[in-house]
C-alpha positions in Angstrom: -26.9 28.6 27.3 -23.4 27.5 28.2 -24.2 23.9 27.1 -25.4 25.2 23.7 -22.2 27.3 23.3 -20.1 24.3 24.2 -22.0 22.1 21.7 -21.4 24.6 19.0 -17.7 24.8 19.8 -17.4 21.0 19.7 -19.2 20.9 16.3 -16.9 23.6 14.9 -13.9 21.8 16.4 -14.9 18.5 14.8 -15.5 20.1 11.4 -12.2 22.0 11.5 -10.3 18.8 12.7 -11.8 16.8 9.8 -10.8 19.4 7.3 -7.2 19.5 8.7 -6.9 15.7 8.8 -7.5 15.4 5.1 -3.7 16.1 4.7 -2.6 13.4 7.1 0.1 11.2 5.6 -0.5 8.0 7.6 -3.4 6.1 9.1 -1.8 6.7 12.5 -2.1 10.4 12.1 -5.6 10.2 10.8 -6.6 7.7 13.5 -5.2 9.9 16.3 -7.1 13.0 14.9 -10.4 11.1 14.5 -10.0 9.4 17.9 -9.3 12.7 19.6 -12.3 14.3 18.0 -14.6 11.4 18.8 -13.2 11.1 22.4 -13.7 14.8 23.0 -17.3 14.6 21.9 -18.0 11.5 24.0 -16.2 13.1 27.0 -18.3 16.3 26.7 -21.5 14.3 26.4 -20.6 12.0 29.3 -19.1 14.6 31.8 -20.4 17.9 30.5 -17.2 19.8 31.5 -13.8 20.7 30.0 -11.9 18.1 32.0 -14.1 15.3 30.7 -13.7 16.6 27.1 -9.9 16.7 27.5 -9.7 13.3 29.0 -11.9 11.9 26.2 -9.8 13.6 23.6 -6.6 12.1 25.1 -7.9 8.6 25.4 -9.6 8.7 21.9 -6.4 10.2 20.3 -4.2 7.5 21.8 -6.6 4.7 20.8 -6.9 6.1 17.3 -3.2 6.4 16.9 -2.6 2.7 18.0 -5.3 1.4 15.6 -4.0 3.6 12.7 -0.4 2.6 13.4 -1.3 -1.1 13.1 -3.0 -0.4 9.7 0.2 1.4 8.6 2.3 -1.6 9.5 0.0 -4.0 7.6 0.2 -1.7 4.5 4.0 -1.5 4.8 4.3 -5.3 5.1 2.0 -5.9 2.1 4.0 -3.4 0.0 7.3 -5.1 1.0 5.9 -8.5 0.2 4.8 -7.3 -3.3 8.2 -5.7 -3.9 10.0 -9.0 -2.9 7.7 -11.0 -5.2 8.3 -8.7 -8.1 12.1 -8.9 -7.5 12.0 -12.7 -7.4 10.0 -12.8 -10.6 12.5 -10.4 -12.3 15.5 -12.4 -11.1 14.0 -15.6 -12.6 13.4 -14.2 -16.1 15.7 -13.7 -19.0 14.9 -11.9 -22.2 16.6 -12.8 -25.4 16.3 -10.5 -28.4 15.9 -12.2 -31.7 16.9 -10.2 -34.8 14.5 -10.7 -37.6 15.4 -10.7 -41.3 14.0 -7.2 -41.7 16.2 -5.9 -38.9 13.4 -5.6 -36.3 13.8 -7.2 -32.9 11.5 -9.7 -31.2 12.0 -10.1 -27.5 11.5 -13.6 -26.1 11.2 -13.8 -22.3 12.2 -17.1 -20.6 11.4 -18.1 -17.1 14.1 -19.9 -15.1 12.9 -23.1 -13.5 15.3 -25.4 -11.7 18.4 -25.7 -14.0 16.5 -25.0 -17.2 14.3 -22.4 -18.8 10.6 -22.3 -19.9 9.7 -20.5 -23.1 6.6 -18.4 -23.7 4.9 -21.4 -25.4 5.7 -23.7 -22.5 8.6 -25.4 -24.1 11.5 -26.5 -21.8 15.2 -25.8 -22.5 17.8 -27.6 -20.3 20.1 -24.6 -20.6 19.8 -21.0 -21.8 18.8 -21.3 -25.5 20.6 -19.5 -28.2 18.9 -17.0 -30.6 19.1 -19.7 -33.3 17.3 -22.3 -31.1 14.5 -19.8 -30.4 14.1 -19.0 -34.1 13.8 -22.8 -34.7 11.1 -22.9 -32.0 9.1 -20.4 -34.0 10.0 -17.1 -32.4 10.8 -14.1 -34.6 9.5 -13.4 -38.2 
């Protein structure tokens, strides 16, 4: 009778814990919660008493936190790398607006390479081209 009540309480605790963890902001928080729930269940099954359940919850929570924290670090590093790559690309591009005869504007984005610039068609300019040079290369109307 007592074992069935404990089993029901564990099942309810796990369900409640999972519902509450859906709002966790990090993998470390989620990992700690899931680890604690899993550890509590394993501790209860292994020892069959409150002490085993609490020890299992503590060990599982700690392990889950460590694993989740490492995942958070990997995500942060990947995001930082992507931001740096984007910034590098932005720093190495120049956009020159060409005014067309009808007054509209055609943007031409050039990529810096070494001392020169590469145009959208793959052409190379030894220095930053003027609007007139870009028009001669076929940009604009």
